[in-house]
C-alpha positions in Angstrom: -66.2 76.1 -14.2 -66.3 75.2 -10.5 -67.3 77.9 -8.1 -65.3 76.3 -5.4 -62.0 78.0 -4.6 -59.4 78.0 -1.9 -60.2 80.3 1.0 -57.9 83.4 1.3 -55.5 83.5 4.2 -57.3 85.0 7.2 -55.7 87.2 9.8 -54.6 85.1 12.7 -56.7 85.5 15.8 -55.2 86.2 19.2 -54.5 82.9 21.1 -56.6 83.8 24.0 -59.8 83.8 21.8 -59.3 80.1 20.9 -61.6 77.8 22.8 -58.9 75.2 22.8 -56.5 77.5 24.6 -59.2 78.7 27.0 -60.0 75.1 27.9 -56.4 74.2 28.3 -55.8 77.2 30.6 -58.8 76.2 32.7 -57.6 72.7 33.0 -54.2 73.8 34.3 -55.7 76.4 36.6 -58.1 73.7 38.0 -55.2 71.4 38.8 -53.3 74.2 40.6 -56.3 75.2 42.6 -57.0 71.6 43.5 -53.5 71.2 44.9 -53.1 74.6 46.6 -56.6 75.4 47.9 -58.5 72.0 47.9 -61.5 73.3 50.0 -62.1 76.2 47.6 -61.5 73.9 44.6 -64.2 71.4 45.8 -66.7 74.3 46.0 -66.1 75.0 42.3 -68.0 71.8 41.4 -71.1 73.9 40.9 -69.5 75.3 37.7 -69.1 71.8 36.3 -72.6 70.7 37.4 -74.2 73.8 35.9 -72.4 73.4 32.6 -73.3 69.7 32.3 -76.9 70.5 33.3 -77.1 73.1 30.5 -75.8 70.5 28.0 -78.3 67.9 29.3 -81.1 70.4 28.8 -80.7 70.5 25.1 -79.2 67.1 24.0 -82.5 65.1 23.6 -84.2 67.7 21.3 -81.0 68.0 19.2 -80.8 64.2 18.7 -84.5 64.1 17.8 -84.1 66.9 15.2 -81.0 65.6 13.5 -82.3 62.0 13.3 -85.6 63.1 11.9 -84.0 65.5 9.4 -81.4 62.9 8.4 -84.1 60.3 7.6 -86.6 62.6 5.9 -83.8 64.5 4.1 -82.4 61.3 2.6 -85.7 60.7 0.9 -84.9 57.1 -0.1 -86.0 54.9 2.8 -84.1 52.0 1.3 -80.9 54.1 1.5 -81.7 55.0 5.1 -82.2 51.3 6.0 -79.0 50.4 4.2 -77.0 53.0 6.1 -78.6 51.9 9.4 -77.8 48.2 8.8 -74.2 49.0 7.8 -73.8 51.2 10.9 -75.1 48.5 13.2 -72.9 45.9 11.7 -69.9 48.2 12.2 -71.0 49.0 15.8 -71.2 45.3 16.7 -67.8 44.4 15.2 -66.0 47.4 16.9 -67.7 46.7 20.2 -66.6 43.1 20.1 -63.0 44.1 19.2 -63.0 46.7 22.1 -64.2 44.2 24.6 -61.5 41.7 23.6 -58.8 44.4 23.7 -59.8 45.2 27.3 -59.8 41.6 28.3 -56.4 40.8 26.7 -54.6 43.9 28.2 -56.1 43.2 31.7 -54.6 39.7 31.6 -51.3 40.8 30.1 -50.7 43.5 32.7 -52.7 42.3 35.7 -53.4 45.7 37.3 -55.4 44.1 40.2 -52.8 41.5 41.2 -51.3 42.0 44.7 -54.1 44.1 46.1 -55.5 41.0 48.0 -58.8 42.7 48.8 -61.3 40.9 51.0 -64.8 41.7 49.6 -66.3 41.6 53.1 -64.2 44.7 54.0 -65.6 46.9 51.3 -68.3 49.6 51.9 -71.5 48.4 50.4 -73.3 51.7 51.1 -71.3 53.4 48.4 -73.0 51.2 45.8 -76.6 51.5 46.8 -77.7 54.0 44.2 -75.8 52.3 41.4 -77.1 48.9 42.4 -80.7 50.2 42.3 -80.1 51.7 38.8 -78.5 48.4 37.7 -81.4 46.3 38.7 -83.8 48.7 36.9 -81.6 48.5 33.8 -81.5 44.7 33.9 -85.2 44.3 34.8 -86.4 41.1 33.1 -83.4 40.6 30.9 -83.2 41.2 27.1 -87.0 41.3 26.8 -87.3 44.0 29.4 -84.4 46.0 27.8 -86.1 45.9 24.4 -89.5 46.9 25.9 -87.8 49.8 27.7 -86.6 51.2 24.3 -90.3 52.1 23.6 -91.2 55.3 25.4 -94.4 55.6 27.4 -95.0 58.9 25.6 -92.7 60.8 23.2 -92.7 63.8 25.6 -91.7 61.6 28.5 -88.7 60.3 26.6 -87.6 63.9 25.8 -88.2 65.2 29.3 -86.1 62.4 30.8 -83.3 62.7 28.2 -83.6 59.0 27.5 -81.5 58.9 24.3 -82.6 55.4 23.3 -86.3 56.2 23.6 -85.8 59.5 21.8 -84.0 57.7 19.0 -86.8 55.1 18.7 -89.5 57.8 18.4 -87.3 59.9 16.0 -86.7 57.0 13.6 -90.5 56.3 13.5 -91.3 60.0 13.1 -88.6 60.4 10.4 -89.9 57.4 8.4 -93.4 58.6 8.7 -92.4 62.1 7.5 -90.5 60.5 4.5 -93.6 58.4 3.6 -95.9 61.5 3.8 -93.7 63.5 1.4 -95.3 66.2 -0.7 -95.9 69.7 0.5 -96.9 68.6 4.0 -93.8 66.6 4.4 -91.6 69.4 3.1 -93.3 71.9 5.5 -92.6 69.7 8.6 -89.1 68.9 7.4 -88.3 72.6 7.0 -89.7 73.3 10.5 -87.5 70.5 12.0 -84.5 71.9 10.1 -85.1 75.4 11.4 -85.6 74.1 15.0 -82.3 72.2 14.6 -80.5 75.3 13.4 -81.8 77.3 16.5 -80.8 74.4 18.9 -77.3 74.3 17.4 -76.9 78.0 17.9 -78.0 77.7 21.5 -75.6 74.8 22.0 -72.9 77.1 20.5 -73.6 79.7 23.2 -73.5 77.1 26.0 -70.2 75.7 24.7 -68.5 79.1 25.0 -68.6 78.7 28.7 -67.0 75.3 28.5 -63.8 76.6 30.1 -65.8 77.4 33.3 -67.2 73.8 33.3 -63.7 72.4 32.8 -62.3 74.6 35.6 -64.9 73.4 38.1 -64.6 69.7 37.1 -60.8 69.5 37.3 -60.5 71.6 40.4 -63.1 69.5 42.2 -61.5 66.2 41.2 -58.0 67.2 42.3 -59.2 68.9 45.4 -61.5 66.0 46.5 -59.2 63.1 45.8 -55.7 64.6 45.5 -52.9 62.9 43.6 -51.5 60.8 46.4 -54.8 59.2 47.3 -55.0 57.6 43.9 -51.7 55.7 43.9 -53.3 52.3 44.6 -55.4 52.5 41.5 -53.0 54.4 39.3 -52.1 51.3 37.4 -55.7 50.7 36.4 -56.1 54.3 35.2 -52.8 54.2 33.3 -53.7 50.9 31.7 -57.1 52.2 30.6 -55.5 55.3 29.0 -53.0 53.1 27.2 -55.8 50.7 26.1 -57.8 53.5 24.6 -54.7 54.9 22.9 -53.9 51.5 21.4 -57.5 51.1 20.2 -57.8 54.6 18.7 -54.4 54.6 17.0 -54.2 50.9 16.1 -57.7 49.6 15.5 -59.5 52.8 14.5 -56.4 54.1 12.8 -56.3 50.9 10.6 -60.0 51.2 9.8 -59.5 54.9 8.8 -56.5 54.0 6.6 -58.8 51.7 4.6 -61.1 54.7 4.1 -58.1 56.8 3.0 -58.0 59.0 6.0 -55.0 59.6 8.3 -56.1 59.1 11.9 -53.6 61.6 13.4 -54.8 64.4 11.0 -58.4 63.5 11.9 -57.7 63.8 15.6 -55.9 67.1 15.1 -59.0 68.4 13.1 -61.2 67.5 16.1 -58.7 68.7 18.8 -60.9 71.5 20.3 -63.9 69.1 20.8 -61.8 66.3 22.1 -60.1 68.6 24.7 -63.5 69.7 26.0 -64.7 66.1 26.2 -61.4 65.1 28.0 -61.8 67.8 30.6 -65.6 67.4 31.2 -65.8 63.6 30.8 -68.9 64.2 28.7 -69.3 64.0 24.9 -72.8 65.7 24.9 -71.2 69.1 25.0 -69.7 68.9 21.5 -72.5 67.0 19.6 -73.4 69.8 17.3 -69.9 70.9 16.5 -68.8 67.4 15.8 -71.6 66.9 13.4 -70.9 70.2 11.6 -67.2 69.4 11.3 -67.9 65.9 9.8 -70.2 67.5 7.2 -67.6 70.2 6.5 -64.9 67.5 5.7 -67.1 65.8 3.1 -69.4 63.4 5.0 -73.0 63.5 3.7 -75.3 65.2 6.2 -77.9 62.3 6.1 -75.2 59.8 7.1 -74.0 62.1 9.9 -77.5 62.7 11.1 -78.1 58.9 11.4 -74.8 57.5 12.6 -73.6 60.0 15.2 -76.8 60.0 17.4 -77.3 56.2 17.0 -73.6 55.7 17.9 -74.0 57.6 21.2 -76.1 54.7 22.4 -74.8 51.7 20.3 -71.2 52.4 19.7 -69.3 52.9 22.9 -65.8 51.6 22.1 -63.9 53.0 25.1 -66.8 52.1 27.4 -66.6 48.5 26.1 -62.8 48.4 26.8 -63.6 49.6 30.4 -66.2 47.0 31.0 -63.9 44.0 30.5 -60.9 45.7 31.9 -62.7 46.6 35.1 -64.3 43.2 35.5 -61.0 41.4 35.3 -59.4 44.0 37.6 -62.0 43.4 40.3 -61.5 39.7 39.9 -57.7 40.0 40.3 -58.0 42.5 43.2 -60.3 40.1 45.1 -58.3 37.0 44.1 -61.3 35.6 42.3 -60.4 32.9 39.7 -62.1 33.3 36.3 -62.7 30.3 34.1 -62.9 30.5 30.3 -66.6 30.1 30.5 -66.7 33.1 32.9 -64.8 35.2 30.3 -67.2 34.2 27.5 -70.1 35.1 29.8 -68.6 38.5 30.5 -68.1 39.1 26.8 -71.7 38.0 25.9 -73.3 40.0 28.7 -71.2 43.1 28.0 -72.3 43.1 24.3 -75.9 43.6 25.6 -75.4 45.8 28.7 -73.1 48.2 26.9 -76.0 49.3 24.7 -77.9 52.3 25.9 -75.4 53.3 28.6 -75.4 56.9 27.4 -77.7 59.0 29.6 -78.0 56.6 32.5 -77.0 58.3 35.8 -73.5 57.0 36.8 -73.7 55.0 33.6 -70.2 53.3 33.9 -70.8 52.0 37.4 -74.4 51.2 36.6 -73.6 49.1 33.5 -70.6 47.5 35.3 -72.9 46.5 38.1 -75.5 45.1 35.7 -72.7 43.1 34.0 -71.3 41.7 37.3 -74.7 40.8 38.5 -74.9 38.4 35.5 -71.5 36.9 36.4 -72.1 35.4 39.9 -68.5 34.2 40.4 -67.2 37.8 40.6 -68.1 39.8 43.8 -70.2 42.8 42.6 -69.2 44.7 45.8 -65.7 45.1 44.1 -67.2 48.0 42.3 -66.3 50.1 45.3 -62.7 49.8 44.3 -63.2 51.8 41.0 -65.6 54.4 42.3 -62.9 56.9 43.4 -61.1 56.9 40.0 -64.2 56.7 37.8 -63.9 60.4 36.9 -60.3 60.0 35.7 -61.2 56.9 33.7 -64.4 58.7 32.5 -62.3 61.4 30.8 -60.5 59.0 28.5 -63.7 56.9 28.2 -65.6 59.9 26.8 -62.8 60.8 24.4 -62.6 57.2 23.2 -66.3 56.9 22.7 -66.6 60.1 20.7 -63.6 59.3 18.6 -65.1 55.9 17.8 -68.4 57.5 16.7 -66.7 60.0 14.5 -64.6 57.2 12.9 -67.8 55.1 12.5 -69.5 58.0 10.6 -66.6 58.4 8.2 -66.2 54.6 7.6 -70.0 54.1 7.0 -70.0 57.1 4.7 -67.0 55.7 2.8 -68.7 52.3 2.6 -71.9 53.9 1.3 -70.1 56.1 -1.2 -71.1 59.3 0.7 -67.6 60.6 1.5 -66.0 63.3 -0.6 -62.4 62.0 -0.2 -60.9 64.9 -2.1 -62.6 67.4 0.1 -61.7 65.4 3.3 -58.1 65.4 2.3 -57.9 69.1 1.7 -59.8 70.0 4.9 -57.6 67.7 7.1 -54.5 69.3 5.5 -55.8 72.7 6.5 -56.8 73.9 3.1 -60.6 73.9 3.6 -62.6 74.8 0.5 -65.2 77.6 0.5 -68.1 78.2 -1.8 -67.5 81.7 -3.1 -71.1 81.9 -4.5 -72.6 81.3 -1.0 -73.9 84.2 1.1 
């Protein structure tokens, strides 16, 4: 007889205790403050900066722990390799689709047409920092990129929050731990698991102050730029939001349907996390909660521990849409004609430069600069045009990236046979199962 039973109906909690409601209230208050007292609203940016800094402080060690535990816990290295290969295949297919979606929509709607911007009139100083980072990122091309994945020391990678380098070391450490096995291997694995539990609890404490981070971020943005100052670029922002919506509901929704999951129910299940990401324009804040929720709905923990952290660097769907959309927008705004060869070059370069964008300061602008530097026909100085709206675009970009990674995890789990479909259906329908023998 199964010890799994439906959870009894719990007493409804007051609305104000819901993190979702608190974040929503903070978002609305931030908009009001930004419009009514812009100077004060701009000073609230410290709340957002502090919140994101707290998140940044703990992301790298969490990624290390979950990847190591995911590999060592899986036991069978052949299975780990199989899951990894499937995940990378899925990542590349979805990234390519996302790049093409951005390209097609940019040509269909032409958001940059009619702006008639002369590149010589743009302020190059605004791009100095991003250009420097782009040159560092590009370095000596693909060879330099691959070399930069290897950390100088493991502690250096952790201290700089370089997710790609942390992933590289974590995979090696996890494989080594799985090969050692025995009592020594179990001892280290249990320590990693315990450290992961503590880090998740710390992240839970940090996330409770997410409403303050949201308040500061939204108030600053509205107070700094206002609503009227963004009219010139509103079509680009609107088109990007529509593009992400089409990709999530159409492309990802279709993929989830093949796995037997309703995309709308899935999004509703993740609504609190997606709201936080939308308001803060950062998916780091919800990494532990997302992983726990995916495990709770029936995805095997070893798959979650491998796919989610890897996807943070290799599966940036919304970011890929933004790359091609922004490139074509800049070309249209500066009246730069693009040949079919230019478009193929943009697609090819974007497939490479989009990798490892997570964790790079000003990543969207940096990667876009790196992409444009490889396509000489488009004036890279056109990046100045998108700087002022990057935060607004970044909100949907972060939500799209996170959604894409969650979908990737479910799809890879279904592909591997590590998805409990019955449990997933009940959890998404609101009837989550509870083990009555636990605790």
